[in-house]
N, C-alpha and C positions, 0 to 999 in steps of 0.2 A: 787476195781474196782465198787465199792456203790459211788463213788467219779463221777463216770460218768453217773451214773442217776441223772431224772429226780425227784425234789421235790416234794408231793403233801401231806396237811394239814390243819388242822382245826385253825383257831382262829377266835375267839370273831363267832363261826358260820359260820363263809365264808368259803368258800374254799377256800383255795392258791397254787397255783400249781409258782416251780420256775423250768425253762429250765433248762439243767444240764450246760450251757456256763456261767450262774450265782448264780451258786449256792454257790460258794465260794467268793461268791464277797460283799454279809449283812450280815457276823455274826452278831450273836445275842450274848452280853454280860453276864454275871453274875460275880460279883464280891463278892466273899466268904471270909471271916474274920480267916485273917490267912495261906490261900492260895493264894487270888488275883485275879486277874480281868485274866476270863476264859470267852473264846467263846465255839459258839454251830451252827450247822445249821442244819436245817429242811432237815429232810430225809424224803422217804412215810411213811405213815404212820396210815394214815386213817384205814387197815387190824384190828391194834391193839387196836379199840374198839370191837369189835364182840371179839378177842382172852382174850381180861381181861375185858370179859363183863358190858361196862361202852357206852351202845348205847346212852345214852344219853349228854354222852361229848360236851359238845363247841368246845371246844379247847384243838386239840388229836397233842402232839409234842415228834418228836423221835428223838435221836440224841446223841453224842459223845460230854461229854464235852473235849477240848486242851487247852494247855494255847495260849496265844496269840500270833499271827503271825504264827500260824497251817494254819490257811483256805489261807490266803496268798499265802505261800508256797507252799499247793497244788493246789492252780488257778497257780502259776507262771510253776509249773511240769503240767496241765494240755493241758499249751496254749504252749508245746514243742512238744506235740503229732501229 
């Protein structure tokens, strides 16, 4: 269900908004040694500045790491509805 929401997060002090239809289109990637390339999307993360007590944070991400291809698969599933 979270994949049907818009995303709102901070990146270098700038507020970034991603509408639900674009949520899985441009995932971020990280290459972890011995694991490989993982991808993740940003989800709504602004509330976590207060939850974690870090109001001074200039970058605030929240997401889940997945193996490459997951975002593309979810985007295709969303297009079926």
